[in-house]
One Martini backbone bead per residue (centre of mass of N, CA, C, O) as a GRO file, in nm:
protein
  279
    1MET     BB    1   0.353  -0.906   0.742
    2PRO     BB    2   0.042  -0.938   0.836
    3MET     BB    3  -0.195  -1.204   0.776
    4MET     BB    4  -0.551  -1.256   0.718
    5PRO     BB    5  -0.764  -1.507   0.687
    6ILE     BB    6  -1.040  -1.522   0.458
    7PRO     BB    7  -1.281  -1.562   0.264
    8GLY     BB    8  -1.100  -1.562  -0.040
    9ALA     BB    9  -0.867  -1.422   0.146
   10GLU     BB   10  -0.614  -1.171   0.238
   11ILE     BB   11  -0.531  -0.953   0.511
   12HIS     BB   12  -0.372  -0.667   0.558
   13TYR     BB   13  -0.193  -0.564   0.870
   14VAL     BB   14  -0.167  -0.336   1.154
   15GLN     BB   15  -0.022  -0.317   1.484
   16CYS     BB   16  -0.087  -0.116   1.790
   17GLY     BB   17  -0.102  -0.083   2.100
   18GLU     BB   18  -0.316  -0.008   2.386
   19GLY     BB   19  -0.657  -0.104   2.453
   20GLU     BB   20  -0.891  -0.010   2.281
   21PRO     BB   21  -1.030  -0.134   1.992
   22LEU     BB   22  -0.920  -0.015   1.668
   23LEU     BB   23  -1.057   0.025   1.343
   24LEU     BB   24  -0.894   0.107   1.025
   25ILE     BB   25  -1.045   0.260   0.741
   26PRO     BB   26  -0.981   0.351   0.427
   27GLY     BB   27  -0.972   0.512   0.144
   28LEU     BB   28  -0.965   0.546  -0.176
   29GLY     BB   29  -0.701   0.344  -0.282
   30LEU     BB   30  -0.602   0.316   0.012
   31ASP     BB   31  -0.409   0.226   0.259
   32HIS     BB   32  -0.297   0.240   0.587
   33GLY     BB   33  -0.133   0.514   0.511
   34TYR     BB   34  -0.372   0.712   0.557
   35TYR     BB   35  -0.274   0.691   0.892
   36ARG     BB   36   0.031   0.778   0.938
   37ARG     BB   37  -0.011   1.048   1.124
   38ALA     BB   38  -0.215   0.904   1.351
   39ILE     BB   39  -0.107   0.645   1.482
   40PRO     BB   40   0.103   0.755   1.683
   41LEU     BB   41  -0.140   0.884   1.851
   42LEU     BB   42  -0.340   0.646   1.898
   43GLU     BB   43  -0.139   0.435   2.036
   44GLN     BB   44  -0.127   0.581   2.320
   45ARG     BB   45  -0.448   0.466   2.392
   46LEU     BB   46  -0.475   0.242   2.166
   47ALA     BB   47  -0.572  -0.044   1.983
   48VAL     BB   48  -0.440  -0.070   1.663
   49THR     BB   49  -0.608  -0.148   1.348
   50ALA     BB   50  -0.486  -0.160   1.014
   51VAL     BB   51  -0.624  -0.185   0.690
   52ASP     BB   52  -0.635  -0.369   0.374
   53PRO     BB   53  -0.845  -0.394   0.160
   54ARG     BB   54  -0.948  -0.564  -0.075
   55GLY     BB   55  -0.721  -0.489  -0.347
   56ILE     BB   56  -0.520  -0.354  -0.133
   57GLY     BB   57  -0.215  -0.348  -0.116
   58GLY     BB   58  -0.135  -0.651   0.069
   59SER     BB   59  -0.387  -0.762  -0.035
   60SER     BB   60  -0.594  -0.936  -0.200
   61LYS     BB   61  -0.636  -0.981  -0.548
   62GLY     BB   62  -0.869  -0.893  -0.803
   63PRO     BB   63  -1.122  -0.823  -1.046
   64GLY     BB   64  -1.394  -0.879  -0.916
   65PRO     BB   65  -1.613  -0.723  -0.790
   66TYR     BB   66  -1.648  -0.418  -0.602
   67THR     BB   67  -1.796  -0.369  -0.274
   68VAL     BB   68  -1.901  -0.238   0.006
   69GLU     BB   69  -2.047  -0.495   0.118
   70GLY     BB   70  -1.802  -0.683   0.070
   71TRP     BB   71  -1.604  -0.538   0.253
   72ALA     BB   72  -1.774  -0.571   0.508
   73ASP     BB   73  -1.766  -0.880   0.513
   74ASP     BB   74  -1.461  -0.898   0.538
   75LEU     BB   75  -1.439  -0.742   0.814
   76ALA     BB   76  -1.604  -0.941   0.974
   77GLY     BB   77  -1.397  -1.178   0.927
   78PHE     BB   78  -1.163  -1.030   1.050
   79ILE     BB   79  -1.268  -0.980   1.341
   80ASP     BB   80  -1.312  -1.286   1.396
   81ALA     BB   81  -1.013  -1.376   1.351
   82LEU     BB   82  -0.882  -1.174   1.560
   83LYS     BB   83  -1.033  -1.180   1.841
   84ARG     BB   84  -1.148  -0.847   1.918
   85GLY     BB   85  -1.438  -0.853   1.943
   86PRO     BB   86  -1.571  -0.583   1.949
   87MET     BB   87  -1.516  -0.283   1.766
   88HIS     BB   88  -1.387   0.012   1.700
   89VAL     BB   89  -1.508   0.193   1.399
   90LEU     BB   90  -1.301   0.350   1.144
   91GLY     BB   91  -1.421   0.552   0.866
   92SER     BB   92  -1.298   0.701   0.561
   93SER     BB   93  -1.491   0.782   0.337
   94LEU     BB   94  -1.517   0.489   0.187
   95GLY     BB   95  -1.461   0.372   0.477
   96GLY     BB   96  -1.731   0.487   0.586
   97ALA     BB   97  -1.913   0.307   0.421
   98MET     BB   98  -1.809   0.043   0.527
   99ALA     BB   99  -1.889   0.101   0.826
  100LEU     BB  100  -2.189   0.115   0.779
  101ALA     BB  101  -2.221  -0.168   0.655
  102LEU     BB  102  -2.118  -0.316   0.903
  103ALA     BB  103  -2.328  -0.210   1.115
  104VAL     BB  104  -2.572  -0.338   0.955
  105ARG     BB  105  -2.461  -0.648   0.881
  106HIS     BB  106  -2.258  -0.650   1.164
  107PRO     BB  107  -2.325  -0.551   1.470
  108ARG     BB  108  -2.142  -0.743   1.658
  109THR     BB  109  -1.857  -0.593   1.571
  110VAL     BB  110  -1.974  -0.315   1.679
  111LYS     BB  111  -1.910  -0.084   1.941
  112SER     BB  112  -1.831   0.165   1.751
  113LEU     BB  113  -1.881   0.465   1.545
  114ILE     BB  114  -1.668   0.620   1.289
  115VAL     BB  115  -1.735   0.895   1.060
  116VAL     BB  116  -1.520   1.039   0.798
  117GLY     BB  117  -1.614   1.174   0.526
  118GLY     BB  118  -1.887   1.042   0.463
  119PHE     BB  119  -2.133   0.821   0.291
  120SER     BB  120  -2.474   0.708   0.176
  121GLU     BB  121  -2.464   0.936  -0.038
  122LEU     BB  122  -2.484   1.147  -0.332
  123ASP     BB  123  -2.435   1.418  -0.487
  124ARG     BB  124  -2.420   1.550  -0.791
  125ALA     BB  125  -2.118   1.654  -0.775
  126ALA     BB  126  -1.996   1.386  -0.671
  127ARG     BB  127  -2.092   1.216  -0.898
  128LEU     BB  128  -1.942   1.365  -1.123
  129ASN     BB  129  -1.658   1.328  -1.012
  130PHE     BB  130  -1.657   1.010  -1.025
  131SER     BB  131  -1.736   0.992  -1.336
  132LEU     BB  132  -1.490   1.143  -1.437
  133ARG     BB  133  -1.279   0.945  -1.337
  134VAL     BB  134  -1.358   0.723  -1.514
  135ARG     BB  135  -1.315   0.871  -1.791
  136LEU     BB  136  -1.018   0.934  -1.741
  137ILE     BB  137  -0.908   0.642  -1.697
  138GLU     BB  138  -1.011   0.525  -1.970
  139LYS     BB  139  -0.817   0.736  -2.138
  140LEU     BB  140  -0.531   0.769  -1.933
  141GLY     BB  141  -0.527   0.638  -1.688
  142LEU     BB  142  -0.301   0.636  -1.395
  143ASN     BB  143  -0.187   0.935  -1.401
  144ALA     BB  144  -0.067   1.236  -1.308
  145GLU     BB  145  -0.318   1.399  -1.378
  146VAL     BB  146  -0.521   1.232  -1.217
  147ALA     BB  147  -0.385   1.262  -0.948
  148ASP     BB  148  -0.406   1.566  -0.924
  149TYR     BB  149  -0.711   1.579  -0.933
  150MET     BB  150  -0.752   1.427  -0.671
  151GLY     BB  151  -0.583   1.606  -0.481
  152LEU     BB  152  -0.753   1.870  -0.515
  153TRP     BB  153  -1.011   1.737  -0.364
  154THR     BB  154  -0.873   1.620  -0.078
  155MET     BB  155  -0.726   1.904  -0.046
  156THR     BB  156  -0.636   2.195   0.053
  157ARG     BB  157  -0.504   2.479  -0.050
  158GLU     BB  158  -0.342   2.544   0.206
  159PHE     BB  159  -0.193   2.266   0.222
  160ILE     BB  160  -0.065   2.249  -0.066
  161ASN     BB  161   0.091   2.533  -0.032
  162SER     BB  162   0.255   2.366   0.145
  163ASP     BB  163   0.524   2.164   0.174
  164GLU     BB  164   0.389   1.942   0.347
  165GLY     BB  165   0.131   1.909   0.191
  166HIS     BB  166   0.263   1.837  -0.087
  167ALA     BB  167   0.402   1.582   0.019
  168GLN     BB  168   0.139   1.435   0.105
  169MET     BB  169   0.010   1.426  -0.173
  170LEU     BB  170   0.240   1.255  -0.304
  171ALA     BB  171   0.211   1.013  -0.118
  172ASN     BB  172  -0.075   0.942  -0.196
  173GLN     BB  173  -0.021   0.904  -0.505
  174ALA     BB  174   0.171   0.665  -0.468
  175ILE     BB  175  -0.037   0.473  -0.345
  176ILE     BB  176  -0.250   0.482  -0.575
  177ARG     BB  177  -0.032   0.386  -0.807
  178ASN     BB  178  -0.024   0.091  -0.701
  179ASN     BB  179  -0.250   0.066  -0.867
  180SER     BB  180  -0.427  -0.027  -1.103
  181ALA     BB  181  -0.638   0.098  -1.329
  182GLU     BB  182  -0.847  -0.136  -1.304
  183LEU     BB  183  -0.884  -0.127  -1.005
  184TYR     BB  184  -0.952   0.164  -0.948
  185LEU     BB  185  -1.198   0.165  -1.133
  186ALA     BB  186  -1.351  -0.038  -0.945
  187PHE     BB  187  -1.354   0.149  -0.702
  188VAL     BB  188  -1.515   0.381  -0.823
  189ARG     BB  189  -1.760   0.210  -0.909
  190SER     BB  190  -1.836   0.149  -0.607
  191VAL     BB  191  -1.937   0.430  -0.540
  192LEU     BB  192  -2.169   0.438  -0.744
  193ALA     BB  193  -2.312   0.186  -0.643
  194TRP     BB  194  -2.361   0.292  -0.352
  195ASP     BB  195  -2.547   0.530  -0.499
  196ARG     BB  196  -2.717   0.397  -0.730
  197ALA     BB  197  -2.574   0.513  -1.035
  198LEU     BB  198  -2.602   0.277  -1.205
  199PRO     BB  199  -2.697   0.094  -1.449
  200GLY     BB  200  -2.991  -0.062  -1.304
  201GLN     BB  201  -3.043   0.128  -1.018
  202GLU     BB  202  -3.301   0.304  -1.021
  203SER     BB  203  -3.480   0.122  -0.809
  204GLU     BB  204  -3.288   0.164  -0.586
  205ARG     BB  205  -3.224   0.219  -0.276
  206LYS     BB  206  -3.069   0.388  -0.057
  207PHE     BB  207  -2.868   0.331   0.218
  208THR     BB  208  -2.997   0.533   0.405
  209ALA     BB  209  -3.244   0.345   0.479
  210GLU     BB  210  -3.048   0.154   0.676
  211LEU     BB  211  -2.944   0.333   0.926
  212LYS     BB  212  -3.164   0.278   1.157
  213ALA     BB  213  -3.033   0.004   1.251
  214ILE     BB  214  -2.820   0.150   1.410
  215ARG     BB  215  -2.684   0.110   1.760
  216ALA     BB  216  -2.428   0.224   1.767
  217PRO     BB  217  -2.218   0.440   1.874
  218THR     BB  218  -2.212   0.766   1.704
  219LEU     BB  219  -1.966   0.938   1.503
  220VAL     BB  220  -1.965   1.239   1.304
  221VAL     BB  221  -1.715   1.360   1.074
  222CYS     BB  222  -1.640   1.691   0.951
  223SER     BB  223  -1.587   1.943   0.709
  224ASP     BB  224  -1.618   2.277   0.595
  225ASN     BB  225  -1.361   2.207   0.365
  226ASP     BB  226  -1.506   1.995   0.188
  227GLN     BB  227  -1.484   1.937  -0.169
  228LEU     BB  228  -1.620   1.641  -0.200
  229ILE     BB  229  -1.771   1.603   0.079
  230PRO     BB  230  -2.037   1.723   0.216
  231LEU     BB  231  -2.184   1.816   0.507
  232GLU     BB  232  -2.472   1.691   0.432
  233ALA     BB  233  -2.380   1.390   0.435
  234SER     BB  234  -2.356   1.385   0.745
  235ARG     BB  235  -2.639   1.488   0.820
  236ILE     BB  236  -2.780   1.243   0.716
  237ILE     BB  237  -2.664   1.031   0.898
  238VAL     BB  238  -2.752   1.167   1.169
  239ARG     BB  239  -3.058   1.154   1.115
  240GLU     BB  240  -3.076   0.828   1.094
  241ILE     BB  241  -2.905   0.775   1.347
  242PRO     BB  242  -2.949   0.683   1.654
  243GLY     BB  243  -2.778   0.923   1.849
  244ALA     BB  244  -2.608   1.076   1.671
  245ARG     BB  245  -2.302   1.259   1.619
  246LEU     BB  246  -2.180   1.591   1.545
  247MET     BB  247  -1.852   1.691   1.397
  248VAL     BB  248  -1.693   1.997   1.316
  249MET     BB  249  -1.427   2.081   1.120
  250ARG     BB  250  -1.219   2.349   1.070
  251GLY     BB  251  -1.057   2.348   0.765
  252ALA     BB  252  -0.965   2.015   0.707
  253GLY     BB  253  -1.094   1.865   0.495
  254HIS     BB  254  -1.115   1.526   0.379
  255ILE     BB  255  -0.821   1.455   0.553
  256PRO     BB  256  -0.751   1.502   0.873
  257PHE     BB  257  -0.521   1.278   0.920
  258ILE     BB  258  -0.327   1.476   0.757
  259GLU     BB  259  -0.390   1.779   0.821
  260ARG     BB  260  -0.512   1.702   1.144
  261PRO     BB  261  -0.392   1.469   1.343
  262GLN     BB  262  -0.432   1.568   1.630
  263GLU     BB  263  -0.728   1.650   1.625
  264ALA     BB  264  -0.839   1.382   1.525
  265ALA     BB  265  -0.729   1.196   1.740
  266ASP     BB  266  -0.863   1.329   1.980
  267VAL     BB  267  -1.153   1.272   1.897
  268VAL     BB  268  -1.136   0.970   1.893
  269VAL     BB  269  -1.031   0.911   2.185
  270ASP     BB  270  -1.261   1.044   2.336
  271PHE     BB  271  -1.494   0.871   2.218
  272VAL     BB  272  -1.395   0.593   2.295
  273ILE     BB  273  -1.351   0.632   2.596
  274SER     BB  274  -1.637   0.731   2.670
  275THR     BB  275  -1.782   0.478   2.555
  276ALA     BB  276  -1.647   0.267   2.730
  277THR     BB  277  -1.735   0.395   3.002
  278ARG     BB  278  -2.048   0.362   2.956
  279VAL     BB  279  -2.036   0.047   2.903
   0.00000   0.00000   0.00000
């Protein structure tokens, strides 16, 4: 279980494959197992490094507070310590927000940027979703009912109705429930803080305003069947980042690396290889 020391913490990570270096950042409350179905496909063409952000999985834990910007700073320290930078950086969901913050705050570490189901701000419906998670966890803890609620929002009806899809949803729930309720609550609050939606943040501008500073080649991937983070969130990112490209996956849900691993891996490999060739 390799661990990388960074200022104030140790980051757990896994590495495999050879080729262009790709960093994988997982979604909310999930460790590197978020990419369990895609890593065997990605490592055939790329040198893959999958991390557990601070507080998650095998990495150092603490009471927080946890912020997207803090995780981005951790990842910059990790890339520096790994001595593989700059890297192609892929973040999904909350990991996509971390990847955006990394590209803005530490551009020297990012060779190219891939954001999947990510967001620089939330719409009202998503904001209500995460706010409701906070209230449910405060009342019920991180129990089976809360886990089911989250699963229903992150995977499509068609996928959950299949035996394989249901098994994958249960696997995700098991990873999430490795977090304490207190830690997971801090992670959910970090999403609301990223949206500048917490009390006291009313005068803060959205992170969207920072995206114009990103100069790394950028691919934004989303699904037209994502029930949690809408297609418009990806369109906002593409409009703000100079030269960014949008790729819409049909019917793939919020986590295509689990629902459509081959399709998602092909998109990533094609972009990374084509970007490396152009550079």
